[in-house]
C-alpha angles and dihedrals in degrees: 000000000000126000090251090060092048094051092044087059091050090051089055089054089049091053093047092048091196099146138353120277095217136020117196136168087261096051145280132313119206120217087249095055092043093052091048091052093046093049092049092048092047091051090051091051090051092047090052090048089233114178102173138034124191106179123170104197143142124247108287139125092270089058091053094047093049092048095050093042091054089051091049095046097043093243117152106247121205108180112192121206113243088234092065109113121238088254092054092047090050089049091054093046092049092047091053105031109010092216099062100243117157095225137010150189117214092002115172095249118180098205138114112285096241095054114138100162136017118204116195116210115207093233126208091265092053093245107117119235117216115224113195116213132185123227089242092057094048095047093043090060092044091052090046092053091046091052094046094051097044112121095030093108094248112158101148128040122192115206109225094168129060118270086228086071107084094223094060093037093058104028097031102040116014096040095048092045091050089058096043093250124152116251117209106215115197133159111260095249088055090063093043099260119129123177115330101313114014111105135172108198094192091065092051090049091053092050094048088054094042095051096031092229118195097195142028139174115222139177114237093253090053090051090049093050092048092049092050091047092052092046093049091051094040090237134137129223117267110279091228091078118105102165135017108183114203123202146132095082140011114297101185133216095270095054091049091050092049092049095048092048086060093050099262107136093216120179124177125227139175137219147132138218093251087062094048092257120294125049104158135020139177112227138182105284092018104059136135113172110219090040129080092231136251125310115278118240095270096048138077122195132193136167120231124224091264092053098257116143115236126191136199130190131062093018124174122263099230144293130291111269089012102071095147096055105117117242108215122228088247113042117213105226099197088235124116122221152126135242112223125218092272095051099258115144119228117197116216101181141275118321093223093049099055112129122215110203125214086260092057098252117144112224128181106218091207090063092054093041092053089052091050093048090053086073112089094228095058121074099171135011136181119190128208135176112129109160089357126121091233139017126262130198138203109213134197111198123231092235132024087234093058106119127224087244090058090050091050091051089049092051092050091048090051091047089059088067094049134074115250096260092054098047123113112249098173133023140173131204112240117231092204129052118244096251141124089253092062094040091240096107140034122257091269093051102261110146115244100227097195093056094044089049092049090049100046105019104037093151099031092271132087116266 
């Protein structure tokens, strides 16, 4: 789908005037008023001969207008998450402009010619990686999500993740607008999210009820926190919810079951930036907990002989500063998995992270970590054990008051769900959270294994 087709659809919604396009704390925006603002902003960008935008802004109406105007005007849009550090922002600016300007006309960009948006992943080394995406790829995924979720009774979507994150941008803005759905646009602190990993589930719960949201997109840790908050207060999720899509990391069968028992209609999906966000998704009526769902209409998925997942459909165009690198027809994701007989994809971890124990057993640490984090006492876990006779774990407790005895009980409870070769024999309590502030995680909260290993296993054994 081309931008002209997308905006033609939004104009139809404007003419129909069935429901507002945006709901904000300050008031509502109709599709007509949104389209007028977008068109005026796009014209201004064209008049200024702008070729590149690098905003770093919270979720608000201005963010939406700028994003859509860039798409309309053909301006390369590079939204930066507010949780990116000054060093990461400077890295991005230097990679694109050299001089560090926030916008430009005629800038010497080394990117594929059809680039409409660049999403920078934080990367496990902390150096962001720029993924260049065409408008056709972005809108193809949006249309695919809209088609797959049609008929679920979704009329109002509340964005609980930043629009600078590709998942929310495509699945939580473009897809709802394509279908004429209302998007609830709130600053991140207003939904309980602060920085990359601080989250207050009580605030989110209040906003879902206040705005009567039918759908959300959450990260697994947000879903877990919300579930625990509801259970502690003996509450259920608001009955207005129809779909809570979960992605960004493995959720696990137990977390999904806990959430659903509390009335949260949680369904796990899978995707990556090189595929313009979502590739597979479980949905009501097409659901297999433990999997990440079936491929969406735009996507094809296969598993190579070595177990690596490969995808086709709506692929990226290349990387920043490497525009001539060929993108194969089937993109190797780096993830391991299997497709079952009914076409559901099951993720088994990262190819580069697989541990081979001293007994020759291959173990995906993500599998064990997800099992550990299903225990209420454990907030974060990183598992090691390459060339070792047994696995070890570094654990960060959910609360500072969590005792070592509670952590030990949690480890033993998790071990009961694992085969003997994947059980944790040794563990240590971390004295620093796995966060960007401590240097033990990326800006989006992904633990940096090498640094955690160097800190707690400097000689191959836990300290």
